[in-house]
ZAMARGU-4260 file (C-alpha; in steps of 0.2 Angstrom, whole numbers, plus 5000, padded with zeros to 4 digits):
<rodrens>
0) 5000/5000/5000 | 5006/5017/4995 | 5008/5032/5009 | 5008/5050/5007 | 5022/5058/5018
5) 5034/5050/5030 | 5032/5032/5034 | 5028/5030/5052 | 5039/5017/5061 | 5031/5001/5063
10) 5029/4993/5080 | 5031/4974/5083 | 5029/4969/5101 | 5040/4954/5098 | 5055/4965/5094
15) 5068/4968/5108 | 5068/4987/5107 | 5054/4999/5110 | 5055/5015/5098 | 5054/5032/5108
20) 5046/5023/5123 | 5030/5022/5113 | 5027/5005/5121 | 5035/4994/5134 | 5033/4976/5140
25) 5031/4967/5157 | 5032/4949/5163 | 5018/4943/5172 | 5020/4932/5188 | 5003/4925/5191
30) 5001/4936/5207 | 5007/4954/5203 | 4993/4966/5199 | 5003/4982/5199 | 5017/4987/5187
35) 5027/5003/5185 | 5026/5013/5169 | 5040/5022/5161 | 5029/5037/5158 | 5015/5046/5168
40) 4998/5042/5162 | 4982/5053/5165 | 4968/5041/5160 | 4967/5022/5157 | 4962/5027/5139
45) 4979/5035/5136 | 4986/5018/5134 | 4982/5001/5125 | 4986/4986/5136 | 4988/4968/5129
50) 4990/4952/5139 | 4994/4936/5130 | 4988/4945/5113 | 4971/4949/5121 | 4967/4968/5122
55) 4961/4973/5139 | 4946/4985/5142 | 4951/5001/5150 | 4944/5005/5168 | 4936/4987/5169
60) 4952/4977/5167 | 4965/4989/5173 | 4967/5007/5180 | 4981/5019/5180 | 4987/5032/5193
65) 5002/5042/5187 | 5016/5029/5183 | 5006/5014/5191 | 4996/5002/5180 | 4985/4991/5191
70) 4976/4976/5184 | 4959/4970/5191 | 4966/4952/5191 | 4984/4947/5191 | 4990/4942/5173
75) 4996/4925/5170 | 5015/4920/5172 | 5025/4923/5156 | 5040/4932/5149 | 5036/4948/5141
80) 5017/4943/5140 | 5011/4960/5144 | 5014/4975/5133 | 5008/4993/5134 | 5006/5005/5119
85) 5006/5023/5123 | 4994/5034/5113 | 5003/5049/5106 | 5021/5052/5105 | 5034/5051/5119
90) 5036/5070/5119 | 5018/5076/5119 | 5011/5069/5134 | 5009/5084/5145 | 4995/5089/5157
95) 4990/5107/5155 | 4985/5118/5170 | 4970/5129/5167 | 4972/5148/5169 | 4969/5154/5187
100) 4968/5136/5194 | 4983/5137/5206 | 4977/5144/5223 | 4987/5153/5237 | 4986/5136/5246
105) 4996/5127/5233 | 5011/5139/5234 | 5026/5134/5244 | 5028/5144/5261 | 5044/5152/5255
110) 5036/5161/5241 | 5020/5167/5249 | 5028/5181/5258 | 5037/5196/5251 | 5050/5205/5261
115) 5051/5224/5265 | 5068/5230/5273 | 5069/5247/5280 | 5084/5257/5286 | 5088/5274/5293
120) 5104/5281/5284 | 5118/5288/5296 | 5126/5299/5283 | 5142/5290/5282 | 5139/5272/5276
125) 5135/5268/5258 | 5130/5250/5260 | 5114/5241/5268 | 5113/5223/5272 | 5096/5215/5267
130) 5088/5201/5276 | 5089/5189/5261 | 5098/5189/5244 | 5087/5195/5229 | 5088/5186/5213
135) 5095/5202/5205 | 5096/5220/5207 | 5080/5222/5196 | 5070/5211/5208 | 5069/5224/5221
140) 5062/5242/5222 | 5074/5254/5232 | 5068/5271/5238 | 5077/5284/5248 | 5065/5296/5256
145) 5052/5291/5244 | 5063/5293/5228 | 5064/5277/5218 | 5082/5272/5214 | 5088/5263/5198
150) 5101/5250/5196 | 5115/5252/5192 | 5114/5271/5191 | 5110/5273/5209 | 5115/5257/5217
155) 5122/5239/5214 | 5118/5223/5222 | 5130/5209/5228 | 5122/5195/5237 | 5112/5203/5250
160) 5122/5219/5251 | 5116/5235/5242 | 5130/5248/5238 | 5124/5265/5234 | 5134/5275/5222
165) 5131/5290/5233 | 5130/5291/5252 | 5111/5294/5258 | 5109/5309/5269 | 5109/5306/5288
170) 5092/5301/5294 | 5086/5297/5276 | 5073/5283/5276 | 5079/5269/5265 | 5065/5256/5260
175) 5069/5240/5250 | 5054/5230/5243 | 5058/5213/5237 | 5047/5208/5222 | 5045/5192/5212
180) 5046/5174/5219 | 5057/5172/5234 | 5074/5163/5232 | 5076/5158/5250 | 5066/5147/5263
185) 5067/5161/5276 | 5050/5169/5280 | 5053/5186/5288 | 5034/5190/5290 | 5019/5180/5292
190) 5000/5184/5290 | 4990/5184/5306 | 4984/5167/5311 | 4992/5159/5296 | 5003/5147/5306
195) 4996/5133/5317 | 5004/5120/5328 | 5006/5108/5314 | 5017/5120/5304 | 5029/5123/5319
200) 5043/5111/5323 | 5046/5105/5341 | 5058/5116/5349 | 5059/5129/5335 | 5053/5144/5344
205) 5066/5152/5355 | 5063/5162/5371 | 5068/5179/5364 | 5053/5178/5352 | 5041/5177/5367
210) 5034/5193/5375 | 5019/5186/5384 | 5013/5169/5390 | 4998/5176/5399 | 4983/5164/5400
215) 4994/5150/5395 | 4997/5132/5402 | 5016/5129/5402 | 5025/5113/5406 | 5043/5117/5407
220) 5054/5131/5412 | 5053/5149/5406 | 5070/5157/5404 | 5069/5173/5394 | 5075/5191/5395
225) 5059/5197/5385 | 5044/5189/5394 | 5035/5203/5404 | 5020/5194/5410 | 5014/5177/5415
230) 4998/5182/5422 | 4983/5170/5423 | 4995/5156/5418 | 4998/5138/5425 | 5016/5134/5425
235) 5025/5118/5429 | 5043/5123/5430 | 5054/5137/5434 | 5053/5156/5429 | 5070/5164/5427
240) 5068/5181/5419 | 5075/5199/5422 | 5059/5206/5414 | 5044/5198/5422 | 5035/5210/5433
245) 5019/5201/5437 | 5014/5183/5440 | 4997/5188/5447 | 4983/5175/5447 | 4995/5161/5442
250) 4998/5144/5448 | 5016/5140/5448 | 5025/5123/5452 | 5043/5128/5453 | 5054/5143/5457
255) 5053/5161/5452 | 5070/5169/5450 | 5068/5187/5444 | 5075/5204/5449 | 5059/5213/5443
260) 5044/5204/5450 | 5033/5216/5460 | 5017/5207/5461 | 5012/5189/5466 | 4994/5193/5470
265) 4982/5179/5471 | 4995/5166/5466 | 4998/5149/5471 | 5017/5145/5471 | 5025/5128/5475
270) 5043/5133/5476 | 5054/5148/5479 | 5053/5166/5475 | 5069/5175/5473 | 5067/5194/5468
275) 5075/5210/5473 | 5059/5219/5470 | 5046/5209/5479 | 5048/5219/5495 | 5049/5236/5486
280) 5031/5242/5486 | 5023/5225/5480 | 5005/5223/5475 | 4998/5210/5485 | 4979/5210/5483
285) 4970/5195/5490 | 4978/5179/5497 | 4996/5173/5492 | 4999/5155/5495 | 5017/5150/5494
290) 5023/5132/5496 | 5042/5135/5498 | 5053/5149/5504 | 5052/5167/5500 | 5069/5177/5500
295) 5068/5195/5505 | 5081/5209/5505 | 5091/5200/5491 | 5093/5184/5501 | 5094/5167/5492
300) 5079/5157/5497 | 5083/5142/5507 | 5081/5125/5498 | 5074/5117/5514 | 5056/5118/5521
305) 5045/5133/5519 | 5046/5151/5526 | 5055/5167/5523 | 5074/5169/5521 | 5082/5185/5527
310) 5099/5191/5521 | 5114/5186/5531 | 5118/5205/5534 | 5103/5214/5540 | 5095/5227/5529
315) 5087/5237/5544 | 5071/5246/5541 | 5066/5262/5550 | 5048/5258/5550 | 5041/5252/5567
320) 5029/5240/5558 | 5042/5231/5547 | 5050/5214/5552 | 5067/5216/5544 | 5077/5202/5552
325) 5076/5184/5559 | 5091/5173/5564 | 5094/5158/5574 | 5112/5153/5580 | 5124/5148/5594
330) 5136/5159/5604 | 5150/5154/5617 | 5147/5162/5634 | 5163/5166/5644 | 5165/5171/5662
335) 5177/5186/5667 | 5180/5195/5683 | 5181/5213/5679 | 5187/5208/5661 | 5201/5196/5668
340) 5201/5178/5663 | 5217/5171/5670 | 5216/5153/5674 | 5197/5151/5671 | 5193/5134/5663
345) 5177/5126/5658 | 5168/5109/5656 | 5153/5117/5647 | 5150/5133/5638 | 5134/5132/5628
350) 5124/5147/5621 | 5110/5148/5609 | 5100/5163/5602 | 5085/5168/5592 | 5084/5186/5585
355) 5067/5194/5580 | 5070/5211/5573 | 5078/5220/5588 | 5072/5208/5601 | 5085/5195/5605
360) 5082/5179/5615 | 5097/5172/5624 | 5101/5156/5633 | 5117/5150/5640 | 5124/5137/5652
365) 5142/5138/5660 | 5151/5125/5671 | 5168/5128/5678 | 5183/5117/5681 | 5193/5131/5688
370) 5189/5149/5692 | 5206/5155/5690 | 5215/5170/5699 | 5207/5185/5692 | 5196/5196/5703
375) 5182/5209/5701 | 5164/5209/5696 | 5157/5193/5687 | 5153/5197/5669 | 5147/5186/5654
380) 5154/5190/5637 | 5153/5183/5620 | 5136/5190/5616 | 5130/5187/5598 | 5123/5205/5596
385) 5128/5221/5604 | 5114/5225/5617 | 5107/5243/5620 | 5101/5239/5638 | 5091/5254/5645
390) 5092/5273/5643 | 5109/5281/5644 | 5115/5280/5662 | 5102/5267/5668 | 5104/5249/5669
395) 5091/5236/5666 | 5089/5219/5675 | 5085/5207/5661 | 5083/5189/5669 | 5085/5177/5683
400) 5100/5165/5685 | 5100/5147/5690 | 5116/5144/5700 | 5125/5129/5709 | 5140/5129/5720
405) 5140/5147/5723 | 5149/5152/5740 | 5140/5167/5746 | 5123/5165/5738 | 5113/5161/5753
410) 5097/5172/5754 | 5101/5181/5738 | 5092/5181/5721 | 5105/5181/5708 | 5101/5190/5692
415) 5110/5197/5676 | 5109/5215/5671 | 5117/5225/5657 | 5122/5243/5658 | 5117/5254/5643
420) 5130/5252/5629 | 5139/5238/5638 | 5146/5223/5628 | 5143/5211/5642 | 5130/5205/5655
425) 5134/5207/5674 | 5129/5196/5688 | 5121/5204/5703 | 5113/5198/5719 | 5098/5205/5728
430) 5091/5202/5746 | 5080/5212/5757 | 5081/5228/5746 | 5100/5227/5746 | 5112/5224/5731
435) 5128/5214/5731 | 5141/5213/5718 | 5144/5195/5712 | 5163/5193/5711 | 5176/5180/5712
440) 5173/5176/5730 | 5156/5169/5725 | 5163/5156/5714 | 5173/5140/5717 | 5181/5128/5704
445) 5165/5118/5701 | 5152/5133/5700 | 5138/5132/5687 | 5125/5144/5681 | 5113/5146/5667
450) 5099/5159/5662 | 5087/5163/5648 | 5084/5181/5645 | 5077/5194/5632 | 5086/5209/5627
455) 5087/5223/5614 | 5100/5226/5601 | 5103/5241/5591 | 5094/5236/5575
</rodrens>
């Protein structure tokens, strides 16, 4: 038969080669139903499928999905017993996208947002660094104080750096608007509510990006120099921030370490509060429940138990209604005779004290093994705090003394007193309205005494 025009290449399924991938062969296994095509197919009618020289019906006998050919029933076992003929040439099988059919949602995130960089010129520099590198100098719009600049007359671009041919005036407003598709994956601006939890990778948001966690449930620690409020928040962890000023109406399981917190109103805290501001005009409305230790006056909260930790060095207040110190400790009482201690030895020197503001509670017990050879009035030294005693020139009797093995104590009541400004307590004896000085003659080598007293210190 004669033909007009070029002769089309013939196709013989038994030949070893397939011209231009217009057809291909597969070998059935008797069980496999899916086979991978060399070309992508849109519809079952885009190919002719023959199994053992029997043409198969599209859709009924087989289906296609991209590059996958799937039979309804597995073809029988055989070598090259399945062959597929593509309708159309190997270079014309394209899928065309209708105009206007690609929506915003189909675009990759890195090309949805365009960037605007703004700068204030300093009058000396001729370069500005952009947040990302444009594709070319013509893919950005550059303006200086509203006047559009052109490249390369007014500026050149190298990577992400713009170099002006002249230095912009000091204070000039330089604006660079990126146009066209983005060339980087960095997104410098996001539309409101456009990002949900599924788009954010775990651990990808750093603390410096968080300003407020108000009305939030947090499991973990807050460590940030930017967070200013955790109000109405449930926090399981520690708050460590130099900027937090309020934890009002918040449930916190952990420690608060901040130099700025001024309010813990209506807050339940299981842990410690360490803040240099919490005692400076704090706002405490309602009830404050703290399970842990509160440090005041810059003190580091104790890690043991619950309560208030005062600083080691008292920060005294002039306000009569302010408790500014509390301390528990021990002291070593020592006996002197008018200040002399020659030859005095002990089997016991025990002293304890508790200080509440200016009030000091003292307890001591002293047992001698030798009274020594000094002479004079009996005095007790080693006080943990300097005491004020009474008004200038007046003494104050501060407590009774239990004594044992005193020589001249019969019919006397022995007390301790302190003269105003003295750094020691003095033993005195009283009977029938008369006073006797307790001196070395009252003691022997086995004398004992103890007392518990209250006294005032200077602060």
